[in-house]
PDB file with SEQRES, HELIX, SHEET and CRYST1 records, atoms N, CA, C and O in Angstrom:
SEQRES   1 A   77  SER GLY LYS THR LEU ALA TYR LEU VAL PRO LEU LEU SER          
SEQRES   2 A   77  THR LEU SER GLU SER LEU PHE SER ARG HIS ARG ILE ARG          
SEQRES   3 A   77  VAL LYS ALA GLU GLU ASP VAL GLY ASP VAL THR ASP ASP          
SEQRES   4 A   77  LEU LEU SER ARG ILE ALA ARG GLN ASN SER PRO ASP MET          
SEQRES   5 A   77  LYS GLY ARG VAL ALA SER LEU GLY LYS SER GLY GLY GLY          
SEQRES   6 A   77  VAL SER LYS PRO LEU ALA LEU ILE VAL VAL PRO THR              
HELIX    1 AA1 GLY A    2  GLN A   47  1                                  46    
HELIX    2 AA2 PRO A   50  LEU A   59  1                                  10    
CRYST1    1.000    1.000    1.000  90.00  90.00  90.00 P 1           1          
ATOM      1  N   SER A   1     -67.263  31.526  31.597  1.00  0.00           N  
ATOM      2  CA  SER A   1     -67.910  32.809  31.379  1.00  0.00           C  
ATOM      3  C   SER A   1     -67.867  33.170  29.915  1.00  0.00           C  
ATOM      4  O   SER A   1     -67.232  32.463  29.133  1.00  0.00           O  
ATOM      5  N   GLY A   2     -68.494  34.205  29.530  1.00  0.00           N  
ATOM      6  CA  GLY A   2     -68.595  34.638  28.138  1.00  0.00           C  
ATOM      7  C   GLY A   2     -67.287  35.062  27.550  1.00  0.00           C  
ATOM      8  O   GLY A   2     -67.017  34.806  26.376  1.00  0.00           O  
ATOM      9  N   LYS A   3     -66.441  35.730  28.370  1.00  0.00           N  
ATOM     10  CA  LYS A   3     -65.146  36.181  27.857  1.00  0.00           C  
ATOM     11  C   LYS A   3     -64.238  35.006  27.547  1.00  0.00           C  
ATOM     12  O   LYS A   3     -63.539  35.029  26.534  1.00  0.00           O  
ATOM     13  N   THR A   4     -64.225  33.984  28.384  1.00  0.00           N  
ATOM     14  CA  THR A   4     -63.395  32.828  28.169  1.00  0.00           C  
ATOM     15  C   THR A   4     -63.871  32.110  26.932  1.00  0.00           C  
ATOM     16  O   THR A   4     -63.044  31.707  26.114  1.00  0.00           O  
ATOM     17  N   LEU A   5     -65.126  31.936  26.760  1.00  0.00           N  
ATOM     18  CA  LEU A   5     -65.683  31.232  25.620  1.00  0.00           C  
ATOM     19  C   LEU A   5     -65.394  32.029  24.317  1.00  0.00           C  
ATOM     20  O   LEU A   5     -65.067  31.441  23.287  1.00  0.00           O  
ATOM     21  N   ALA A   6     -65.519  33.345  24.382  1.00  0.00           N  
ATOM     22  CA  ALA A   6     -65.234  34.168  23.222  1.00  0.00           C  
ATOM     23  C   ALA A   6     -63.748  34.083  22.827  1.00  0.00           C  
ATOM     24  O   ALA A   6     -63.420  34.249  21.652  1.00  0.00           O  
ATOM     25  N   TYR A   7     -62.879  33.836  23.757  1.00  0.00           N  
ATOM     26  CA  TYR A   7     -61.478  33.688  23.464  1.00  0.00           C  
ATOM     27  C   TYR A   7     -61.154  32.276  22.940  1.00  0.00           C  
ATOM     28  O   TYR A   7     -60.288  32.122  22.079  1.00  0.00           O  
ATOM     29  N   LEU A   8     -61.836  31.262  23.448  1.00  0.00           N  
ATOM     30  CA  LEU A   8     -61.549  29.878  23.083  1.00  0.00           C  
ATOM     31  C   LEU A   8     -62.094  29.474  21.726  1.00  0.00           C  
ATOM     32  O   LEU A   8     -61.467  28.673  21.033  1.00  0.00           O  
ATOM     33  N   VAL A   9     -63.239  30.003  21.329  1.00  0.00           N  
ATOM     34  CA  VAL A   9     -63.847  29.566  20.078  1.00  0.00           C  
ATOM     35  C   VAL A   9     -62.935  29.833  18.882  1.00  0.00           C  
ATOM     36  O   VAL A   9     -62.710  28.908  18.101  1.00  0.00           O  
ATOM     37  N   PRO A  10     -62.400  31.032  18.689  1.00  0.00           N  
ATOM     38  CA  PRO A  10     -61.451  31.206  17.554  1.00  0.00           C  
ATOM     39  C   PRO A  10     -60.196  30.375  17.682  1.00  0.00           C  
ATOM     40  O   PRO A  10     -59.663  29.900  16.679  1.00  0.00           O  
ATOM     41  N   LEU A  11     -59.708  30.189  18.909  1.00  0.00           N  
ATOM     42  CA  LEU A  11     -58.521  29.382  19.105  1.00  0.00           C  
ATOM     43  C   LEU A  11     -58.771  27.945  18.751  1.00  0.00           C  
ATOM     44  O   LEU A  11     -57.926  27.321  18.110  1.00  0.00           O  
ATOM     45  N   LEU A  12     -59.919  27.382  19.150  1.00  0.00           N  
ATOM     46  CA  LEU A  12     -60.271  26.003  18.807  1.00  0.00           C  
ATOM     47  C   LEU A  12     -60.496  25.829  17.327  1.00  0.00           C  
ATOM     48  O   LEU A  12     -60.145  24.798  16.752  1.00  0.00           O  
ATOM     49  N   SER A  13     -61.077  26.827  16.713  1.00  0.00           N  
ATOM     50  CA  SER A  13     -61.287  26.793  15.264  1.00  0.00           C  
ATOM     51  C   SER A  13     -59.934  26.724  14.520  1.00  0.00           C  
ATOM     52  O   SER A  13     -59.756  25.921  13.604  1.00  0.00           O  
ATOM     53  N   THR A  14     -58.993  27.585  14.938  1.00  0.00           N  
ATOM     54  CA  THR A  14     -57.663  27.593  14.313  1.00  0.00           C  
ATOM     55  C   THR A  14     -56.970  26.240  14.540  1.00  0.00           C  
ATOM     56  O   THR A  14     -56.367  25.685  13.622  1.00  0.00           O  
ATOM     57  N   LEU A  15     -57.060  25.726  15.746  1.00  0.00           N  
ATOM     58  CA  LEU A  15     -56.422  24.443  16.059  1.00  0.00           C  
ATOM     59  C   LEU A  15     -57.056  23.323  15.220  1.00  0.00           C  
ATOM     60  O   LEU A  15     -56.348  22.456  14.709  1.00  0.00           O  
ATOM     61  N   SER A  16     -58.374  23.343  15.082  1.00  0.00           N  
ATOM     62  CA  SER A  16     -59.045  22.334  14.288  1.00  0.00           C  
ATOM     63  C   SER A  16     -58.600  22.388  12.815  1.00  0.00           C  
ATOM     64  O   SER A  16     -58.355  21.352  12.197  1.00  0.00           O  
ATOM     65  N   GLU A  17     -58.502  23.579  12.275  1.00  0.00           N  
ATOM     66  CA  GLU A  17     -58.053  23.726  10.869  1.00  0.00           C  
ATOM     67  C   GLU A  17     -56.618  23.226  10.729  1.00  0.00           C  
ATOM     68  O   GLU A  17     -56.291  22.560   9.746  1.00  0.00           O  
ATOM     69  N   SER A  18     -55.775  23.531  11.681  1.00  0.00           N  
ATOM     70  CA  SER A  18     -54.376  23.117  11.650  1.00  0.00           C  
ATOM     71  C   SER A  18     -54.288  21.585  11.691  1.00  0.00           C  
ATOM     72  O   SER A  18     -53.548  20.983  10.913  1.00  0.00           O  
ATOM     73  N   LEU A  19     -55.040  20.962  12.595  1.00  0.00           N  
ATOM     74  CA  LEU A  19     -55.012  19.528  12.709  1.00  0.00           C  
ATOM     75  C   LEU A  19     -55.565  18.834  11.461  1.00  0.00           C  
ATOM     76  O   LEU A  19     -55.074  17.791  11.028  1.00  0.00           O  
ATOM     77  N   PHE A  20     -56.596  19.451  10.910  1.00  0.00           N  
ATOM     78  CA  PHE A  20     -57.190  18.873   9.676  1.00  0.00           C  
ATOM     79  C   PHE A  20     -56.197  18.937   8.526  1.00  0.00           C  
ATOM     80  O   PHE A  20     -56.057  17.965   7.784  1.00  0.00           O  
ATOM     81  N   SER A  21     -55.506  20.057   8.363  1.00  0.00           N  
ATOM     82  CA  SER A  21     -54.538  20.148   7.265  1.00  0.00           C  
ATOM     83  C   SER A  21     -53.348  19.207   7.520  1.00  0.00           C  
ATOM     84  O   SER A  21     -52.825  18.620   6.572  1.00  0.00           O  
ATOM     85  N   ARG A  22     -52.924  19.056   8.740  1.00  0.00           N  
ATOM     86  CA  ARG A  22     -51.863  18.094   9.032  1.00  0.00           C  
ATOM     87  C   ARG A  22     -52.305  16.673   8.730  1.00  0.00           C  
ATOM     88  O   ARG A  22     -51.524  15.857   8.241  1.00  0.00           O  
ATOM     89  N   HIS A  23     -53.558  16.388   9.024  1.00  0.00           N  
ATOM     90  CA  HIS A  23     -54.090  15.047   8.753  1.00  0.00           C  
ATOM     91  C   HIS A  23     -54.113  14.781   7.237  1.00  0.00           C  
ATOM     92  O   HIS A  23     -53.763  13.690   6.785  1.00  0.00           O  
ATOM     93  N   ARG A  24     -54.524  15.780   6.471  1.00  0.00           N  
ATOM     94  CA  ARG A  24     -54.538  15.646   5.015  1.00  0.00           C  
ATOM     95  C   ARG A  24     -53.136  15.399   4.478  1.00  0.00           C  
ATOM     96  O   ARG A  24     -52.948  14.563   3.595  1.00  0.00           O  
ATOM     97  N   ILE A  25     -52.155  16.118   5.002  1.00  0.00           N  
ATOM     98  CA  ILE A  25     -50.759  15.925   4.574  1.00  0.00           C  
ATOM     99  C   ILE A  25     -50.281  14.548   4.900  1.00  0.00           C  
ATOM    100  O   ILE A  25     -49.619  13.903   4.088  1.00  0.00           O  
ATOM    101  N   ARG A  26     -50.617  14.075   6.116  1.00  0.00           N  
ATOM    102  CA  ARG A  26     -50.205  12.706   6.539  1.00  0.00           C  
ATOM    103  C   ARG A  26     -50.833  11.654   5.676  1.00  0.00           C  
ATOM    104  O   ARG A  26     -50.164  10.696   5.289  1.00  0.00           O  
ATOM    105  N   VAL A  27     -52.143  11.805   5.350  1.00  0.00           N  
ATOM    106  CA  VAL A  27     -52.815  10.808   4.537  1.00  0.00           C  
ATOM    107  C   VAL A  27     -52.206  10.781   3.122  1.00  0.00           C  
ATOM    108  O   VAL A  27     -52.021   9.711   2.542  1.00  0.00           O  
ATOM    109  N   LYS A  28     -51.898  11.972   2.574  1.00  0.00           N  
ATOM    110  CA  LYS A  28     -51.297  12.017   1.243  1.00  0.00           C  
ATOM    111  C   LYS A  28     -49.937  11.349   1.262  1.00  0.00           C  
ATOM    112  O   LYS A  28     -49.597  10.604   0.342  1.00  0.00           O  
ATOM    113  N   ALA A  29     -49.152  11.609   2.304  1.00  0.00           N  
ATOM    114  CA  ALA A  29     -47.853  10.952   2.423  1.00  0.00           C  
ATOM    115  C   ALA A  29     -47.969   9.458   2.500  1.00  0.00           C  
ATOM    116  O   ALA A  29     -47.179   8.739   1.887  1.00  0.00           O  
ATOM    117  N   GLU A  30     -48.958   8.967   3.255  1.00  0.00           N  
ATOM    118  CA  GLU A  30     -49.172   7.522   3.365  1.00  0.00           C  
ATOM    119  C   GLU A  30     -49.554   6.934   1.989  1.00  0.00           C  
ATOM    120  O   GLU A  30     -49.078   5.862   1.618  1.00  0.00           O  
ATOM    121  N   GLU A  31     -50.415   7.645   1.240  1.00  0.00           N  
ATOM    122  CA  GLU A  31     -50.816   7.191  -0.055  1.00  0.00           C  
ATOM    123  C   GLU A  31     -49.621   7.171  -1.007  1.00  0.00           C  
ATOM    124  O   GLU A  31     -49.499   6.248  -1.812  1.00  0.00           O  
ATOM    125  N   ASP A  32     -48.728   8.179  -0.932  1.00  0.00           N  
ATOM    126  CA  ASP A  32     -47.550   8.231  -1.755  1.00  0.00           C  
ATOM    127  C   ASP A  32     -46.620   7.023  -1.473  1.00  0.00           C  
ATOM    128  O   ASP A  32     -46.079   6.404  -2.390  1.00  0.00           O  
ATOM    129  N   VAL A  33     -46.459   6.716  -0.168  1.00  0.00           N  
ATOM    130  CA  VAL A  33     -45.645   5.575   0.198  1.00  0.00           C  
ATOM    131  C   VAL A  33     -46.295   4.279  -0.307  1.00  0.00           C  
ATOM    132  O   VAL A  33     -45.603   3.370  -0.765  1.00  0.00           O  
ATOM    133  N   GLY A  34     -47.594   4.207  -0.223  1.00  0.00           N  
ATOM    134  CA  GLY A  34     -48.290   3.013  -0.758  1.00  0.00           C  
ATOM    135  C   GLY A  34     -48.095   2.853  -2.251  1.00  0.00           C  
ATOM    136  O   GLY A  34     -47.894   1.747  -2.753  1.00  0.00           O  
ATOM    137  N   ASP A  35     -48.158   3.997  -2.966  1.00  0.00           N  
ATOM    138  CA  ASP A  35     -47.965   3.909  -4.416  1.00  0.00           C  
ATOM    139  C   ASP A  35     -46.551   3.479  -4.784  1.00  0.00           C  
ATOM    140  O   ASP A  35     -46.362   2.675  -5.696  1.00  0.00           O  
ATOM    141  N   VAL A  36     -45.575   4.004  -4.089  1.00  0.00           N  
ATOM    142  CA  VAL A  36     -44.186   3.636  -4.348  1.00  0.00           C  
ATOM    143  C   VAL A  36     -43.967   2.161  -3.974  1.00  0.00           C  
ATOM    144  O   VAL A  36     -43.280   1.440  -4.696  1.00  0.00           O  
ATOM    145  N   THR A  37     -44.532   1.722  -2.879  1.00  0.00           N  
ATOM    146  CA  THR A  37     -44.400   0.336  -2.438  1.00  0.00           C  
ATOM    147  C   THR A  37     -45.038  -0.593  -3.477  1.00  0.00           C  
ATOM    148  O   THR A  37     -44.447  -1.606  -3.852  1.00  0.00           O  
ATOM    149  N   ASP A  38     -46.239  -0.250  -3.939  1.00  0.00           N  
ATOM    150  CA  ASP A  38     -46.919  -1.072  -4.965  1.00  0.00           C  
ATOM    151  C   ASP A  38     -46.048  -1.175  -6.234  1.00  0.00           C  
ATOM    152  O   ASP A  38     -45.892  -2.254  -6.805  1.00  0.00           O  
ATOM    153  N   ASP A  39     -45.493  -0.046  -6.654  1.00  0.00           N  
ATOM    154  CA  ASP A  39     -44.651  -0.032  -7.845  1.00  0.00           C  
ATOM    155  C   ASP A  39     -43.448  -0.924  -7.639  1.00  0.00           C  
ATOM    156  O   ASP A  39     -43.106  -1.720  -8.514  1.00  0.00           O  
ATOM    157  N   LEU A  40     -42.803  -0.803  -6.496  1.00  0.00           N  
ATOM    158  CA  LEU A  40     -41.616  -1.607  -6.205  1.00  0.00           C  
ATOM    159  C   LEU A  40     -41.948  -3.085  -6.176  1.00  0.00           C  
ATOM    160  O   LEU A  40     -41.215  -3.900  -6.736  1.00  0.00           O  
ATOM    161  N   LEU A  41     -43.069  -3.442  -5.516  1.00  0.00           N  
ATOM    162  CA  LEU A  41     -43.438  -4.855  -5.472  1.00  0.00           C  
ATOM    163  C   LEU A  41     -43.785  -5.422  -6.831  1.00  0.00           C  
ATOM    164  O   LEU A  41     -43.477  -6.576  -7.128  1.00  0.00           O  
ATOM    165  N   SER A  42     -44.424  -4.615  -7.653  1.00  0.00           N  
ATOM    166  CA  SER A  42     -44.750  -5.088  -9.040  1.00  0.00           C  
ATOM    167  C   SER A  42     -43.452  -5.280  -9.829  1.00  0.00           C  
ATOM    168  O   SER A  42     -43.344  -6.229 -10.605  1.00  0.00           O  
ATOM    169  N   ARG A  43     -42.477  -4.404  -9.645  1.00  0.00           N  
ATOM    170  CA  ARG A  43     -41.177  -4.565 -10.314  1.00  0.00           C  
ATOM    171  C   ARG A  43     -40.485  -5.818  -9.862  1.00  0.00           C  
ATOM    172  O   ARG A  43     -39.909  -6.547 -10.669  1.00  0.00           O  
ATOM    173  N   ILE A  44     -40.540  -6.076  -8.562  1.00  0.00           N  
ATOM    174  CA  ILE A  44     -39.912  -7.304  -7.999  1.00  0.00           C  
ATOM    175  C   ILE A  44     -40.609  -8.545  -8.555  1.00  0.00           C  
ATOM    176  O   ILE A  44     -39.968  -9.531  -8.919  1.00  0.00           O  
ATOM    177  N   ALA A  45     -41.953  -8.466  -8.611  1.00  0.00           N  
ATOM    178  CA  ALA A  45     -42.722  -9.632  -9.118  1.00  0.00           C  
ATOM    179  C   ALA A  45     -42.354  -9.896 -10.575  1.00  0.00           C  
ATOM    180  O   ALA A  45     -42.210 -11.051 -10.976  1.00  0.00           O  
ATOM    181  N   ARG A  46     -42.198  -8.834 -11.370  1.00  0.00           N  
ATOM    182  CA  ARG A  46     -41.810  -9.036 -12.765  1.00  0.00           C  
ATOM    183  C   ARG A  46     -40.391  -9.631 -12.860  1.00  0.00           C  
ATOM    184  O   ARG A  46     -40.133 -10.504 -13.689  1.00  0.00           O  
ATOM    185  N   GLN A  47     -39.478  -9.149 -12.004  1.00  0.00           N  
ATOM    186  CA  GLN A  47     -38.112  -9.693 -12.042  1.00  0.00           C  
ATOM    187  C   GLN A  47     -38.062 -11.137 -11.609  1.00  0.00           C  
ATOM    188  O   GLN A  47     -37.210 -11.895 -12.073  1.00  0.00           O  
ATOM    189  N   ASN A  48     -38.949 -11.526 -10.737  1.00  0.00           N  
ATOM    190  CA  ASN A  48     -38.928 -12.892 -10.201  1.00  0.00           C  
ATOM    191  C   ASN A  48     -39.869 -13.828 -10.890  1.00  0.00           C  
ATOM    192  O   ASN A  48     -40.023 -14.969 -10.455  1.00  0.00           O  
ATOM    193  N   SER A  49     -40.531 -13.377 -11.990  1.00  0.00           N  
ATOM    194  CA  SER A  49     -41.438 -14.232 -12.694  1.00  0.00           C  
ATOM    195  C   SER A  49     -40.652 -15.314 -13.428  1.00  0.00           C  
ATOM    196  O   SER A  49     -39.515 -15.074 -13.832  1.00  0.00           O  
ATOM    197  N   PRO A  50     -41.236 -16.506 -13.609  1.00  0.00           N  
ATOM    198  CA  PRO A  50     -40.528 -17.586 -14.286  1.00  0.00           C  
ATOM    199  C   PRO A  50     -40.059 -17.194 -15.685  1.00  0.00           C  
ATOM    200  O   PRO A  50     -38.986 -17.602 -16.128  1.00  0.00           O  
ATOM    201  N   ASP A  51     -40.879 -16.395 -16.378  1.00  0.00           N  
ATOM    202  CA  ASP A  51     -40.517 -15.962 -17.718  1.00  0.00           C  
ATOM    203  C   ASP A  51     -39.216 -15.132 -17.684  1.00  0.00           C  
ATOM    204  O   ASP A  51     -38.316 -15.342 -18.497  1.00  0.00           O  
ATOM    205  N   MET A  52     -39.136 -14.192 -16.734  1.00  0.00           N  
ATOM    206  CA  MET A  52     -37.959 -13.314 -16.628  1.00  0.00           C  
ATOM    207  C   MET A  52     -36.729 -14.138 -16.169  1.00  0.00           C  
ATOM    208  O   MET A  52     -35.615 -13.898 -16.634  1.00  0.00           O  
ATOM    209  N   LYS A  53     -36.935 -15.080 -15.281  1.00  0.00           N  
ATOM    210  CA  LYS A  53     -35.811 -15.897 -14.812  1.00  0.00           C  
ATOM    211  C   LYS A  53     -35.270 -16.715 -15.983  1.00  0.00           C  
ATOM    212  O   LYS A  53     -34.057 -16.902 -16.082  1.00  0.00           O  
ATOM    213  N   GLY A  54     -36.122 -17.202 -16.862  1.00  0.00           N  
ATOM    214  CA  GLY A  54     -35.645 -17.936 -18.043  1.00  0.00           C  
ATOM    215  C   GLY A  54     -34.835 -17.041 -18.969  1.00  0.00           C  
ATOM    216  O   GLY A  54     -33.837 -17.481 -19.540  1.00  0.00           O  
ATOM    217  N   ARG A  55     -35.243 -15.823 -19.119  1.00  0.00           N  
ATOM    218  CA  ARG A  55     -34.521 -14.861 -19.977  1.00  0.00           C  
ATOM    219  C   ARG A  55     -33.155 -14.535 -19.380  1.00  0.00           C  
ATOM    220  O   ARG A  55     -32.145 -14.493 -20.081  1.00  0.00           O  
ATOM    221  N   VAL A  56     -33.151 -14.307 -18.069  1.00  0.00           N  
ATOM    222  CA  VAL A  56     -31.855 -13.971 -17.402  1.00  0.00           C  
ATOM    223  C   VAL A  56     -30.901 -15.190 -17.467  1.00  0.00           C  
ATOM    224  O   VAL A  56     -29.700 -15.032 -17.690  1.00  0.00           O  
ATOM    225  N   ALA A  57     -31.437 -16.369 -17.275  1.00  0.00           N  
ATOM    226  CA  ALA A  57     -30.580 -17.575 -17.321  1.00  0.00           C  
ATOM    227  C   ALA A  57     -30.040 -17.790 -18.704  1.00  0.00           C  
ATOM    228  O   ALA A  57     -28.908 -18.251 -18.855  1.00  0.00           O  
ATOM    229  N   SER A  58     -30.826 -17.465 -19.742  1.00  0.00           N  
ATOM    230  CA  SER A  58     -30.323 -17.683 -21.090  1.00  0.00           C  
ATOM    231  C   SER A  58     -29.330 -16.602 -21.501  1.00  0.00           C  
ATOM    232  O   SER A  58     -28.522 -16.829 -22.402  1.00  0.00           O  
ATOM    233  N   LEU A  59     -29.370 -15.427 -20.862  1.00  0.00           N  
ATOM    234  CA  LEU A  59     -28.427 -14.369 -21.205  1.00  0.00           C  
ATOM    235  C   LEU A  59     -27.029 -14.656 -20.654  1.00  0.00           C  
ATOM    236  O   LEU A  59     -26.028 -14.420 -21.331  1.00  0.00           O  
ATOM    237  N   GLY A  60     -26.971 -15.152 -19.455  1.00  0.00           N  
ATOM    238  CA  GLY A  60     -25.638 -15.430 -18.857  1.00  0.00           C  
ATOM    239  C   GLY A  60     -25.513 -16.872 -18.474  1.00  0.00           C  
ATOM    240  O   GLY A  60     -25.643 -17.211 -17.298  1.00  0.00           O  
ATOM    241  N   LYS A  61     -25.271 -17.713 -19.408  1.00  0.00           N  
ATOM    242  CA  LYS A  61     -25.243 -19.137 -19.096  1.00  0.00           C  
ATOM    243  C   LYS A  61     -24.109 -19.506 -18.153  1.00  0.00           C  
ATOM    244  O   LYS A  61     -24.226 -20.452 -17.374  1.00  0.00           O  
ATOM    245  N   SER A  62     -23.011 -18.761 -18.224  1.00  0.00           N  
ATOM    246  CA  SER A  62     -21.891 -19.091 -17.328  1.00  0.00           C  
ATOM    247  C   SER A  62     -22.116 -18.489 -15.924  1.00  0.00           C  
ATOM    248  O   SER A  62     -21.507 -18.941 -14.954  1.00  0.00           O  
ATOM    249  N   GLY A  63     -22.984 -17.475 -15.817  1.00  0.00           N  
ATOM    250  CA  GLY A  63     -23.268 -16.851 -14.511  1.00  0.00           C  
ATOM    251  C   GLY A  63     -24.279 -17.620 -13.743  1.00  0.00           C  
ATOM    252  O   GLY A  63     -24.954 -18.505 -14.269  1.00  0.00           O  
ATOM    253  N   GLY A  64     -24.382 -17.274 -12.482  1.00  0.00           N  
ATOM    254  CA  GLY A  64     -25.311 -17.957 -11.634  1.00  0.00           C  
ATOM    255  C   GLY A  64     -26.608 -17.192 -11.412  1.00  0.00           C  
ATOM    256  O   GLY A  64     -27.120 -17.152 -10.294  1.00  0.00           O  
ATOM    257  N   GLY A  65     -27.133 -16.595 -12.445  1.00  0.00           N  
ATOM    258  CA  GLY A  65     -28.420 -15.847 -12.318  1.00  0.00           C  
ATOM    259  C   GLY A  65     -28.118 -14.373 -12.106  1.00  0.00           C  
ATOM    260  O   GLY A  65     -27.140 -13.840 -12.629  1.00  0.00           O  
ATOM    261  N   VAL A  66     -28.955 -13.742 -11.350  1.00  0.00           N  
ATOM    262  CA  VAL A  66     -28.825 -12.304 -11.110  1.00  0.00           C  
ATOM    263  C   VAL A  66     -27.732 -12.079 -10.068  1.00  0.00           C  
ATOM    264  O   VAL A  66     -27.787 -12.635  -8.971  1.00  0.00           O  
ATOM    265  N   SER A  67     -26.725 -11.248 -10.423  1.00  0.00           N  
ATOM    266  CA  SER A  67     -25.629 -11.045  -9.476  1.00  0.00           C  
ATOM    267  C   SER A  67     -25.906  -9.940  -8.483  1.00  0.00           C  
ATOM    268  O   SER A  67     -25.354  -9.951  -7.382  1.00  0.00           O  
ATOM    269  N   LYS A  68     -26.761  -8.971  -8.847  1.00  0.00           N  
ATOM    270  CA  LYS A  68     -27.091  -7.882  -7.937  1.00  0.00           C  
ATOM    271  C   LYS A  68     -28.620  -7.901  -7.701  1.00  0.00           C  
ATOM    272  O   LYS A  68     -29.391  -7.906  -8.660  1.00  0.00           O  
ATOM    273  N   PRO A  69     -29.049  -7.912  -6.444  1.00  0.00           N  
ATOM    274  CA  PRO A  69     -30.479  -7.935  -6.204  1.00  0.00           C  
ATOM    275  C   PRO A  69     -31.102  -6.580  -6.604  1.00  0.00           C  
ATOM    276  O   PRO A  69     -30.434  -5.547  -6.574  1.00  0.00           O  
ATOM    277  N   LEU A  70     -32.374  -6.606  -6.973  1.00  0.00           N  
ATOM    278  CA  LEU A  70     -33.095  -5.392  -7.326  1.00  0.00           C  
ATOM    279  C   LEU A  70     -33.300  -4.512  -6.130  1.00  0.00           C  
ATOM    280  O   LEU A  70     -33.117  -3.298  -6.223  1.00  0.00           O  
ATOM    281  N   ALA A  71     -33.677  -5.084  -4.996  1.00  0.00           N  
ATOM    282  CA  ALA A  71     -33.959  -4.321  -3.779  1.00  0.00           C  
ATOM    283  C   ALA A  71     -33.817  -5.155  -2.546  1.00  0.00           C  
ATOM    284  O   ALA A  71     -33.911  -6.381  -2.595  1.00  0.00           O  
ATOM    285  N   LEU A  72     -33.591  -4.496  -1.443  1.00  0.00           N  
ATOM    286  CA  LEU A  72     -33.578  -5.153  -0.159  1.00  0.00           C  
ATOM    287  C   LEU A  72     -34.773  -4.606   0.623  1.00  0.00           C  
ATOM    288  O   LEU A  72     -34.879  -3.404   0.865  1.00  0.00           O  
ATOM    289  N   ILE A  73     -35.641  -5.485   0.998  1.00  0.00           N  
ATOM    290  CA  ILE A  73     -36.844  -5.077   1.720  1.00  0.00           C  
ATOM    291  C   ILE A  73     -36.659  -5.374   3.187  1.00  0.00           C  
ATOM    292  O   ILE A  73     -36.429  -6.525   3.558  1.00  0.00           O  
ATOM    293  N   VAL A  74     -36.754  -4.360   4.034  1.00  0.00           N  
ATOM    294  CA  VAL A  74     -36.590  -4.508   5.450  1.00  0.00           C  
ATOM    295  C   VAL A  74     -37.952  -4.282   6.085  1.00  0.00           C  
ATOM    296  O   VAL A  74     -38.562  -3.232   5.889  1.00  0.00           O  
ATOM    297  N   VAL A  75     -38.434  -5.266   6.847  1.00  0.00           N  
ATOM    298  CA  VAL A  75     -39.711  -5.180   7.495  1.00  0.00           C  
ATOM    299  C   VAL A  75     -39.481  -5.046   9.000  1.00  0.00           C  
ATOM    300  O   VAL A  75     -38.975  -5.981   9.622  1.00  0.00           O  
ATOM    301  N   PRO A  76     -39.834  -3.922   9.593  1.00  0.00           N  
ATOM    302  CA  PRO A  76     -39.650  -3.801  11.058  1.00  0.00           C  
ATOM    303  C   PRO A  76     -40.577  -4.728  11.802  1.00  0.00           C  
ATOM    304  O   PRO A  76     -41.741  -4.884  11.432  1.00  0.00           O  
ATOM    305  N   THR A  77     -40.069  -5.344  12.850  1.00  0.00           N  
ATOM    306  CA  THR A  77     -40.918  -6.221  13.638  1.00  0.00           C  
ATOM    307  C   THR A  77     -40.998  -5.753  15.073  1.00  0.00           C  
ATOM    308  O   THR A  77     -41.675  -6.377  15.889  1.00  0.00           O  
TER     309      THR A  77                                                      
END                                                                             
Protein backbone atom coordinates (compact mmCIF):
# COMPACT_ATOMS: atom_id res chain seq x y z
CA SER A 1 0.00 0.00 0.00
CA GLY A 2 1.02 3.65 -0.24
CA LYS A 3 1.78 4.04 3.46
CA THR A 4 4.18 1.10 3.51
CA LEU A 5 5.95 2.31 0.39
CA ALA A 6 6.20 5.85 1.76
CA TYR A 7 7.86 4.43 4.88
CA LEU A 8 10.23 2.08 3.04
CA VAL A 9 11.60 4.47 0.40
CA PRO A 10 13.49 6.74 2.87
CA LEU A 11 14.61 3.69 4.84
CA LEU A 12 15.99 1.98 1.73
CA SER A 13 17.68 5.20 0.67
CA THR A 14 19.41 5.51 4.05
CA LEU A 15 20.44 1.85 3.96
CA SER A 16 21.80 2.26 0.44
CA GLU A 17 23.90 5.28 1.45
CA SER A 18 25.20 3.44 4.51
CA LEU A 19 26.18 0.38 2.47
CA PHE A 20 27.81 2.54 -0.19
CA SER A 21 29.92 4.42 2.37
CA ARG A 22 30.93 1.14 4.03
CA HIS A 23 31.91 -0.23 0.64
CA ARG A 24 34.08 2.84 -0.05
CA ILE A 25 35.79 2.42 3.34
CA ARG A 26 36.42 -1.28 2.66
CA VAL A 27 37.84 -0.59 -0.81
CA LYS A 28 40.15 2.10 0.59
CA ALA A 29 41.34 -0.27 3.32
CA GLU A 30 42.04 -2.96 0.71
CA GLU A 31 43.99 -0.45 -1.39
CA ASP A 32 45.99 0.61 1.68
CA VAL A 33 46.84 -3.02 2.45
CA GLY A 34 47.87 -3.49 -1.19
CA ASP A 35 50.13 -0.44 -1.04
CA VAL A 36 51.80 -1.62 2.17
CA THR A 37 52.21 -5.13 0.75
CA ASP A 38 53.76 -3.78 -2.47
CA ASP A 39 56.17 -1.65 -0.45
CA LEU A 40 57.14 -4.60 1.74
CA LEU A 41 57.67 -6.90 -1.24
CA SER A 42 59.82 -4.32 -3.01
CA ARG A 43 61.93 -3.94 0.15
CA ILE A 44 62.33 -7.71 0.36
CA ALA A 45 63.27 -7.87 -3.32
CA ARG A 46 65.93 -5.21 -2.79
CA GLN A 47 67.30 -7.04 0.25
CA ASN A 48 67.44 -10.33 -1.66
CA SER A 49 68.94 -8.94 -4.85
CA PRO A 50 72.35 -10.40 -5.81
CA ASP A 51 73.90 -6.93 -5.55
CA MET A 52 72.70 -6.48 -1.96
CA LYS A 53 73.73 -10.01 -0.98
CA GLY A 54 77.24 -9.26 -2.25
CA ARG A 55 77.39 -6.11 -0.15
CA VAL A 56 76.15 -7.90 2.97
CA ALA A 57 78.61 -10.74 2.46
CA SER A 58 81.50 -8.31 2.08
CA LEU A 59 80.50 -6.42 5.24
CA GLY A 60 80.56 -9.42 7.55
CA LYS A 61 83.00 -11.93 6.16
CA SER A 62 83.07 -13.90 9.39
CA GLY A 63 79.25 -13.93 9.64
CA GLY A 64 76.92 -16.19 7.74
CA GLY A 65 74.96 -13.49 5.90
CA VAL A 66 71.95 -11.76 7.35
CA SER A 67 71.40 -12.79 10.96
CA LYS A 68 67.91 -11.29 11.35
CA PRO A 69 65.28 -11.67 8.61
CA LEU A 70 63.59 -8.53 7.31
CA ALA A 71 60.09 -9.96 7.57
CA LEU A 72 58.12 -13.12 8.09
CA ILE A 73 55.37 -13.54 5.53
CA VAL A 74 52.48 -15.77 6.55
CA VAL A 75 50.10 -16.84 3.83
CA PRO A 76 46.81 -18.33 5.03
CA THR A 77 45.78 -21.46 3.18
